[in-house]
DOPATI-936910 format. One line per 2 residues: number of its first residue (from 0); their letters; for each residue x, y, z of N, C-alpha, C. Coordinates in steps of 0.2 Angstrom, whole numbers, plus 5000, padded with zeros to 4 digits. Atoms other than C-alpha are relative to their C-alpha. Layout:
N
NUM	a	X,Y,Z,X,Y,Z,X,Y,Z | ...
% end
This chain:
299
0	ml	5004,4994,5000,5000,5000,5000,5004,5006,5000 | 4996,4994,4999,5013,5013,5005,5008,4998,5000
2	av	4992,5001,5000,5032,5014,5000,5003,5006,5002 | 4996,4994,4998,5043,5026,5009,5006,5000,4996
4	ci	4995,4999,5006,5055,5033,4996,5005,5005,5003 | 4994,4995,4998,5072,5040,5001,5005,5000,4995
6	pv	4995,4999,5005,5083,5047,4988,5006,5002,5004 | 4994,4998,4996,5101,5048,4994,5006,5002,4996
8	yn	4994,4999,5003,5117,5056,4989,5005,5002,5005 | 4994,4998,4995,5133,5056,5000,4997,5002,5007
10	qd	5003,4999,4994,5123,5055,5016,4999,4994,5004 | 5001,5006,4995,5122,5043,5031,4993,5000,5001
12	vs	5007,5001,4999,5104,5037,5030,4998,4995,5005 | 5002,5006,4996,5105,5023,5042,4996,5001,5006
14	hl	5004,4998,4994,5098,5032,5057,4993,5001,4998 | 5007,4998,5003,5083,5038,5047,4996,4993,4999
16	vl	5003,5007,5002,5080,5020,5040,4998,4996,5006 | 5001,5004,4994,5081,5012,5057,4994,5003,5004
18	el	5006,4997,4997,5068,5025,5064,4994,4998,4997 | 5006,5002,5004,5056,5021,5050,4999,4992,5001
20	le	5001,5007,4999,5059,5002,5053,4997,4998,5006 | 5003,5001,4993,5055,5003,5071,4992,5001,5000
22	qk	5007,4999,5000,5038,5011,5067,4996,4995,4995 | 5003,5004,5005,5035,5000,5052,4998,4993,5003
24	ea	5001,5007,4997,5036,4984,5063,4995,5000,5005 | 5005,5000,4996,5023,4990,5074,4993,5001,4997
26	ld	5006,5000,5004,5010,4991,5060,4999,4994,4997 | 5002,5006,5004,5000,4978,5052,4999,5001,4993
28	dn	5001,4999,5007,4998,4987,5036,5006,4999,4995 | 4994,5002,5005,5009,4984,5020,5004,5006,4999
30	vs	4995,4994,5001,5023,4997,5021,5007,4997,4998 | 4994,5002,5002,5039,4995,5012,5005,5006,5000
32	iv	4995,4994,5000,5055,5006,5013,5005,4999,4994 | 4995,5001,5005,5065,5009,4997,5005,5006,5000
34	vi	4994,4995,5000,5082,5018,4996,5003,5000,4993 | 4996,5000,5006,5089,5024,4980,5006,5005,5001
36	dd	4994,4996,4999,5107,5030,4981,5002,5002,4993 | 4998,4997,5007,5112,5042,4967,5007,5000,4999
38	as	4992,5000,5001,5130,5036,4965,5004,5003,5005 | 4996,4997,4994,5137,5041,4982,5007,4997,4999
40	sd	4993,5003,4999,5155,5038,4986,5000,4994,5004 | 4999,5006,4997,5161,5022,4992,4999,5000,5008
42	tf	5000,4999,4993,5162,5029,5010,4992,4999,5002 | 5007,5001,4998,5143,5030,5010,4996,4994,4998
44	ka	5003,5007,5002,5139,5014,5001,5001,4995,5005 | 4999,5005,4995,5146,5004,5015,4994,4999,5005
46	qy	5005,5000,4995,5131,5009,5026,4994,4995,4998 | 5006,5004,5002,5119,4998,5016,5001,4992,5001
48	vg	4999,5007,4999,5127,4981,5020,4995,4998,5006 | 5005,5003,4995,5117,4980,5036,4993,5002,5000
50	ls	5007,4998,5001,5101,4987,5029,4997,4996,4995 | 5002,5003,5006,5099,4977,5013,4995,4994,5002
52	er	5004,5006,4998,5090,4962,5022,4993,5003,5001 | 5006,4997,4998,5076,4974,5028,4997,5005,4996
54	vk	5002,4994,5004,5075,4988,5015,5002,4998,4993 | 4998,5001,5007,5075,4988,4996,5006,5005,4999
56	iv	4994,4995,5002,5092,4996,4991,5001,5000,4993 | 4998,5000,5007,5095,5002,4974,5006,5005,4999
58	ql	4994,4996,5000,5112,5009,4970,5002,5002,4992 | 4999,4998,5007,5114,5019,4954,5007,5001,4998
60	eq	4993,5000,5002,5130,5018,4944,5002,5007,4998 | 4999,4993,5002,5128,5036,4938,4996,5005,5003
62	nv	5004,4995,4997,5122,5052,4946,4994,5002,4995 | 5005,4998,5004,5105,5056,4939,4996,5007,5002
64	gr	5003,4994,4998,5100,5071,4949,4993,5000,5004 | 5005,4999,4995,5086,5077,4961,4993,4998,4997
66	sr	5007,5001,5003,5071,5076,4948,5000,4992,4998 | 5000,5006,5003,5075,5060,4939,5000,4994,5005
68	ir	5000,5005,4995,5079,5050,4955,4993,4999,5003 | 5007,5001,4997,5062,5053,4962,4995,4997,4995
70	nt	5004,5004,5005,5054,5047,4946,5002,4993,5000 | 4998,5007,5001,5064,5032,4946,4997,4995,5006
72	fl	5003,5004,4995,5056,5026,4962,4994,4996,4997 | 5005,5003,5003,5041,5021,4951,5002,4993,4997
74	eh	4997,5007,5003,5052,5007,4943,5001,4995,5006 | 4997,5004,4995,5056,5000,4960,4995,4998,5006
76	td	5006,5002,4996,5039,4999,4969,4994,5000,4996 | 5007,5000,5003,5021,4995,4964,4995,5002,5005
78	as	5005,4998,4995,5014,5003,4980,4995,5005,4997 | 5005,4996,5002,4998,5013,4978,5002,5007,5002
80	yl	4998,4993,4997,5006,5028,4988,5007,5000,5001 | 4993,4999,4999,5023,5034,4988,5001,5006,5005
82	lf	4998,4995,4995,5030,5044,5003,5007,5002,5000 | 4994,4998,5001,5045,5054,4999,5003,5004,5007
84	id	4997,4997,4995,5057,5059,5013,5008,5002,4998 | 4993,4999,5001,5074,5068,5011,5005,4996,5005
86	cd	4995,5005,4996,5089,5058,5017,5003,5003,5006 | 4997,4997,4994,5095,5071,5030,4994,5002,5005
88	sr	5005,4999,4995,5078,5071,5039,5001,4995,5006 | 5001,5004,4994,5074,5064,5056,4993,4999,5002
90	iv	5007,5001,4998,5058,5057,5062,4999,5002,5007 | 5001,4997,4993,5051,5067,5077,4993,4997,5003
92	kp	5006,5002,4997,5033,5059,5079,5000,4993,5001 | 5000,5008,4999,5031,5041,5086,4995,4997,4996
94	ny	5006,5003,5004,5015,5039,5075,5001,5002,4993 | 4999,4997,5007,5023,5046,5059,4997,4996,4995
96	lr	5003,5004,5005,5019,5032,5048,4993,4998,5001 | 5007,5002,4999,5003,5027,5056,4995,5006,4998
98	dy	5004,4994,5001,4996,5045,5054,4999,5001,4992 | 5001,5000,5007,5000,5044,5035,4995,4995,4998
100	lk	5005,5006,5002,4991,5027,5034,4993,5002,5001 | 5007,4998,4998,4976,5034,5043,4997,5005,4995
102	ai	5003,4995,5005,4975,5049,5031,4999,4997,4993 | 5001,5004,5006,4976,5037,5016,4993,4997,5000
104	st	5006,5004,4999,4962,5027,5023,4993,5004,5001 | 5005,4995,4998,4951,5042,5028,4998,5005,4994
106	in	5001,4995,5005,4953,5055,5014,5003,4999,4993 | 4998,5002,5006,4961,5046,5000,5004,5006,4996
108	pl	4997,4994,5004,4973,5061,4995,5003,4998,4994 | 4996,5000,5005,4981,5064,4979,5007,5002,5001
110	vl	4994,4998,4997,4995,5073,4987,4999,5003,5007 | 5000,4998,4993,4998,5076,5005,5007,5002,5003
112	fg	4994,4997,4998,5011,5087,5013,5001,5000,5007 | 4999,5001,4993,5018,5084,5030,5005,5006,5003
114	as	4995,4995,4998,5032,5098,5030,5006,4998,5004 | 4994,5002,4996,5048,5099,5040,5001,5006,5005
116	ey	4999,4995,4995,5054,5109,5055,5008,5000,5001 | 4993,4999,4998,5071,5115,5061,5001,5000,5007
118	qk	4999,5000,4993,5080,5114,5077,4999,5006,5004 | 5002,4994,4996,5075,5126,5091,5006,5004,5002
120	et	4994,4996,4997,5093,5130,5097,5004,5003,4994 | 4996,4996,5005,5103,5143,5088,5006,4997,4998
122	pr	4994,5004,5001,5117,5135,5079,5006,5005,5000 | 4994,4996,5001,5135,5142,5077,4999,5005,4994
124	iy	5001,4995,5005,5137,5158,5067,5000,4998,4993 | 4999,5002,5007,5143,5150,5051,4995,4995,4997
126	yr	5005,5004,5002,5128,5139,5050,4993,5004,5001 | 5006,4997,4998,5115,5152,5055,4995,5002,4994
128	lr	5004,4998,5005,5109,5158,5038,4995,4995,4998 | 5004,5006,5003,5102,5141,5032,4995,4999,5006
130	wr	5005,5002,4995,5094,5138,5049,4995,5006,5001 | 5005,4995,5000,5086,5155,5050,4995,5000,4994
132	yg	5005,5000,5005,5079,5154,5033,4995,4994,5000 | 5004,5006,5000,5073,5137,5035,4994,5001,5006
134	ak	5004,5000,4995,5065,5140,5052,4995,5006,4999 | 5005,4995,5000,5057,5157,5048,4996,5001,4993
136	ie	5003,4999,5007,5053,5156,5029,4997,4993,4998 | 5002,5007,5003,5052,5137,5024,4995,4996,5004
138	sk	5004,5004,4996,5045,5129,5039,4994,5003,5003 | 5006,4997,4999,5027,5133,5040,4996,4995,5005
140	ny	5004,5005,4996,5016,5125,5054,4993,4998,4996 | 5006,5003,5003,5000,5116,5050,4995,5006,4998
142	ne	5005,4995,5000,4988,5131,5053,5002,5005,4994 | 4998,4996,5006,4999,5142,5041,4999,4997,4993
144	ri	5001,5003,5006,4999,5129,5028,4993,4999,4997 | 5007,5001,5002,4981,5126,5027,4997,5006,4997
146	qq	5002,4994,5003,4979,5144,5023,5002,5001,4992 | 4997,5000,5007,4990,5143,5007,5003,4994,4999
148	pm	4997,5006,5001,4992,5125,5003,5005,4999,4994 | 4995,5001,5006,5000,5127,4986,5006,5004,5001
150	ls	4994,4996,5000,5012,5140,4991,5005,4997,5005 | 4996,5003,4995,5019,5130,5006,5004,4994,4998
152	fk	4998,5007,5002,5023,5114,4996,5008,5000,4999 | 4993,5002,5001,5041,5107,4997,5000,4992,4998
154	tn	5000,5007,5002,5046,5090,4991,5004,4995,5005 | 4998,5004,4994,5053,5084,5008,4994,4998,5004
156	nf	5006,5002,4996,5040,5074,5017,4993,5001,4997 | 5006,5000,5003,5026,5072,5005,4998,4994,4997
158	li	5003,5006,5002,5014,5058,5000,4997,5002,4993 | 5003,4999,5007,5008,5056,4982,4997,4993,4998
160	er	5003,5006,5002,4996,5043,4975,5003,4998,4993 | 4996,5003,5005,5004,5032,4962,4998,5003,4993
162	nt	5002,4998,5007,4993,5036,4946,5001,5008,4999 | 4998,4993,5001,4995,5055,4950,5007,5001,4999
164	fv	4993,5000,5002,5013,5053,4950,5002,4998,4993 | 4998,5002,5007,5014,5044,4934,4998,5005,4995
166	th	5003,4995,5005,5003,5057,4926,5004,5007,5001 | 4997,4993,4999,5013,5072,4934,5007,4998,5003
168	pf	4994,5002,4997,5031,5066,4936,5004,5007,5001 | 4995,4994,5000,5046,5078,4940,5003,5001,4993
170	ne	4997,4999,5007,5053,5087,4925,5007,4999,5000 | 4993,5003,4999,5069,5078,4922,5005,5004,4996
172	si	4995,4996,5004,5077,5092,4911,5003,5005,5005 | 4997,4996,4995,5080,5101,4928,5006,4997,5003
174	sg	4994,5004,4997,5098,5097,4933,5002,5005,5006 | 4998,4996,4994,5107,5103,4949,4995,5001,5005
176	yg	5004,5000,4994,5100,5109,4965,4995,5006,4999 | 5005,4995,4998,5084,5119,4968,4995,5001,4995
178	he	5006,4998,5003,5067,5124,4962,4996,4994,4996 | 5004,5005,5003,5062,5107,4955,4993,4999,5004
180	dt	5006,5000,4996,5049,5107,4969,4995,5005,4998 | 5004,4994,5002,5043,5124,4963,4996,4998,4994
182	lf	5004,5002,5006,5039,5118,4946,4996,4994,5001 | 5004,5006,4999,5032,5101,4952,4994,5003,5003
184	gf	5006,4998,4996,5020,5110,4964,4996,5005,4995 | 5003,4996,5005,5016,5123,4950,4996,4996,4995
186	el	5003,5004,5005,5012,5110,4938,4994,4996,5003 | 5005,5004,4997,5001,5100,4950,4994,5005,5001
188	ek	5005,4995,4999,4991,5116,4954,4997,5002,4993 | 5003,4999,5007,4989,5120,4935,4995,4995,4997
190	ng	5004,5006,5003,4982,5103,4932,4994,4998,5005 | 5006,5001,4996,4969,5104,4946,5001,4995,5006
192	vv	4999,5005,4995,4978,5092,4958,5000,5004,5007 | 5000,4997,4994,4974,5097,4976,5005,4997,5005
194	is	4995,5002,4995,4988,5097,4989,4997,5001,5007 | 5003,5000,4993,4981,5092,5006,5006,5001,5005
196	qi	4995,4998,4995,4990,5096,5022,4999,4995,5006 | 5000,5004,4994,4994,5085,5037,5005,5003,5005
198	dn	4996,4997,4995,5001,5090,5054,5005,4994,5002 | 4995,5006,4999,5016,5077,5053,5007,5002,4997
200	pv	4993,4997,5002,5033,5086,5051,5005,4995,5001 | 4994,5004,4998,5050,5078,5050,5005,5006,5002
202	ln	4994,4995,4998,5066,5087,5057,5005,5000,4994 | 4995,4999,5005,5077,5094,5044,5007,5000,5004
204	ah	4994,5001,4995,5093,5088,5053,5006,5002,4998 | 4993,4998,5002,5107,5094,5042,5000,5007,4998
206	ld	5000,4993,5002,5112,5112,5041,5006,5001,4996 | 4994,4998,5004,5123,5118,5027,5003,5006,5003
208	sn	4997,4994,4998,5136,5131,5031,4998,5006,4996 | 5002,4994,5003,5133,5149,5026,5003,5000,4992
210	tq	4997,5001,5007,5145,5146,5011,4996,4995,4996 | 5003,5005,5004,5137,5130,5006,4993,5002,4998
212	fl	5006,4998,5001,5120,5137,5007,4999,5006,4995 | 5000,4995,5006,5124,5152,4996,5002,4997,4994
214	nk	4998,5004,5007,5132,5141,4983,4994,4997,4998 | 5006,5003,5002,5116,5131,4983,4995,5005,4998
216	tn	5005,4995,5002,5106,5147,4982,5001,5002,4993 | 4998,4998,5006,5116,5152,4967,4997,4995,4994
218	ea	5002,5005,5005,5112,5136,4958,4993,5000,5000 | 5007,4999,5000,5094,5137,4963,4997,5005,4996
220	le	5002,4994,5003,5092,5154,4956,5001,4999,4992 | 4999,5002,5007,5100,5148,4939,4994,4995,4998
222	nl	5005,5005,5002,5087,5134,4939,4993,5004,5000 | 5006,4996,5000,5073,5147,4943,4999,5004,4993
224	iy	5001,4996,5007,5077,5157,4927,4998,4995,4995 | 5001,5006,5004,5077,5140,4918,4992,4998,5000
226	iw	5007,5002,5000,5060,5135,4924,4995,5006,4999 | 5004,4994,5003,5053,5153,4921,4999,4999,4993
228	gl	5000,5001,5007,5057,5149,4903,4996,4994,4998 | 5004,5006,5001,5049,5132,4904,4993,5001,5000
230	sg	5007,4999,4999,5033,5139,4910,4997,5005,4995 | 5002,4995,5004,5032,5151,4896,4999,5007,5003
232	nd	5000,4993,4997,5035,5166,4907,4993,5001,5003 | 5006,5000,4997,5019,5161,4916,4999,5005,5006
234	kg	5001,4995,4994,5013,5176,4928,4998,4996,5006 | 5002,5003,4994,5006,5163,4939,5006,4997,5004
236	la	4994,5002,4997,5023,5156,4943,5003,5006,5004 | 4998,4994,4997,5029,5174,4946,4997,5002,5007
238	ar	5004,4998,4995,5015,5177,4958,5002,4996,5006 | 4998,5005,4994,5021,5162,4969,5007,5002,5003
240	lr	4993,4999,4998,5039,5168,4970,5002,5007,5001 | 4999,4993,5000,5042,5185,4977,5007,5002,4997
242	vl	4994,4998,5003,5060,5185,4971,5000,5001,4993 | 5002,5000,5007,5054,5182,4954,4996,5006,4998
244	sf	5004,4994,5001,5042,5196,4955,5004,5006,5000 | 4995,4995,4999,5055,5208,4961,5005,5001,4994
246	yl	4995,5000,5006,5067,5203,4947,4996,5003,4994 | 5004,4998,5006,5053,5206,4934,4999,5008,5000
248	ky	5001,4993,4998,5051,5223,4942,5006,5005,4998 | 4994,4996,5000,5069,5229,4942,5005,4998,4994
250	kd	4995,5003,5005,5077,5219,4927,5001,5005,4994 | 4999,4995,5005,5075,5234,4915,5000,5007,5003
252	sg	5000,4993,4997,5078,5248,4927,5006,5004,4999 | 4994,4996,5001,5094,5254,4920,5005,5000,5005
254	rl	4995,4999,4995,5106,5261,4933,4999,4997,5006 | 5001,5003,4994,5097,5254,4947,5001,4992,4999
256	sw	4998,5007,5002,5099,5236,4939,5007,4999,5001 | 4993,5000,5000,5117,5240,4937,5003,5000,5007
258	fl	4998,5000,4993,5119,5245,4955,4999,4994,5004 | 5002,5006,4997,5110,5230,4961,5005,4994,4998
260	rs	4996,5006,5002,5121,5218,4951,5007,5001,5003 | 4993,4998,4997,5137,5227,4958,5000,4998,5007
262	mv	5000,5002,4992,5131,5222,4976,5000,4993,5001 | 5000,5008,4998,5132,5203,4974,5006,4999,5005
264	kp	4995,5002,4996,5149,5202,4981,5000,5003,5007 | 5000,4997,4993,5148,5214,4996,4994,4997,5004
266	vr	5005,5003,4996,5131,5207,5001,5001,4993,5002 | 4998,5007,4998,5137,5189,5000,5005,5000,5005
268	fl	4995,5000,4994,5152,5193,5011,4997,5001,5006 | 5003,4999,4993,5141,5200,5025,4996,4993,5002
270	le	5003,5006,4998,5130,5184,5024,5004,4994,5001 | 4996,5006,4999,5144,5172,5023,5004,5001,5007
272	ig	4996,5000,4993,5153,5179,5039,4995,4999,5006 | 5004,5002,4995,5137,5176,5048,4994,5006,5002
274	fa	5005,4995,5000,5126,5192,5046,4993,4997,4997 | 5006,5004,5003,5110,5181,5044,4994,5004,5000
276	nl	5006,4995,5001,5098,5195,5040,4996,4997,4994 | 5003,5003,5006,5084,5188,5029,4998,5005,4995
278	kl	5001,4995,5005,5080,5204,5021,5006,5001,4996 | 4994,5000,5004,5098,5205,5016,5001,4994,4995
280	fs	5000,5006,5004,5097,5187,5010,4995,5001,4994 | 5004,4999,5006,5082,5192,4999,5003,5005,4995
282	ly	4996,4995,5005,5092,5207,4992,5005,4996,4996 | 4995,5004,5003,5106,5195,4988,4997,4996,4994
284	kl	5004,5004,5005,5094,5184,4978,4998,5004,4994 | 5002,4996,5006,5088,5198,4968,5006,5002,4996
286	cy	4994,4997,5004,5105,5205,4964,5003,4994,4996 | 4997,5005,5004,5111,5188,4959,4996,4998,4994
288	ll	5004,5001,5005,5096,5185,4948,5002,5005,4994 | 4999,4994,5005,5099,5202,4939,5007,4999,4997
290	ki	4993,5001,5003,5118,5197,4937,5000,4995,4995 | 4999,5006,5005,5116,5180,4929,4996,5001,4994
292	th	5004,4999,5006,5102,5186,4917,5004,5005,4996 | 4996,4995,5004,5113,5201,4912,5006,4997,4997
294	nq	4994,5003,5003,5128,5190,4909,4997,4995,4994 | 5002,5004,5006,5117,5178,4898,4998,5004,4994
296	kl	5001,4995,5006,5112,5193,4887,5006,5001,4997 | 4994,4998,5003,5130,5197,4884,5004,4994,4996
298	r	4996,5006,5003,5135,5179,4878,4998,5000,4993
% end
């Protein structure tokens, strides 16, 4: 009935799998766990030796990326529902799997989003930007999410009905990090697929350093411009993303656009050394978007 699907790349996933196995064994329902490793290094492959008897392990020979690996789970399970969890998550609720199974039996959702949360303790300064952005912006509680169910959607900790996923897979032309979930959620919305909400979060247990997070942000912004083109410059997509709306407002502003492009390095420096101000981070994203699109025009 339910397959827990964990895409992995260079991450120790054994603790997460053991947490899920403990809950699975307390259930009578048909629950399986499938791990697909996206060509991790040999250091991480060793962890599967002790898990392979209780969990289906698929190890890819070549890295296929965040979109394609999720679609690949359809080839390795015939479950009617797939529950996707990011490999750096931790289970925080003792009835996590039971609550999803209850939702399946009572509301038969097409897509069900459980969300994620972040640690309450303030981390060291060089990890603070990712933590603050995740806790203040990405991590919405249940009451917030039911007000804007489409806008809060992320691809960590969500359930999808099999036929819905077959009909609406992830766009495999998106490579690298970031915004594959934006396009996925947007396409679901355009096709009338309702995203339901459940109060069943996981803990986002891994924090990138400020530098790592900014590097990923750059990659995600480059993907954002790509999916903006894929959407046919759909105004509905711009309405979902404030940074894209601001970019469209300022991209033809002449001297102001030039000034903002010139601010990428100094703003990044402040963020990197630990000045984790979210308004400054929003400014950085706008500046970087303007810079990369300007550079693309010059090629």
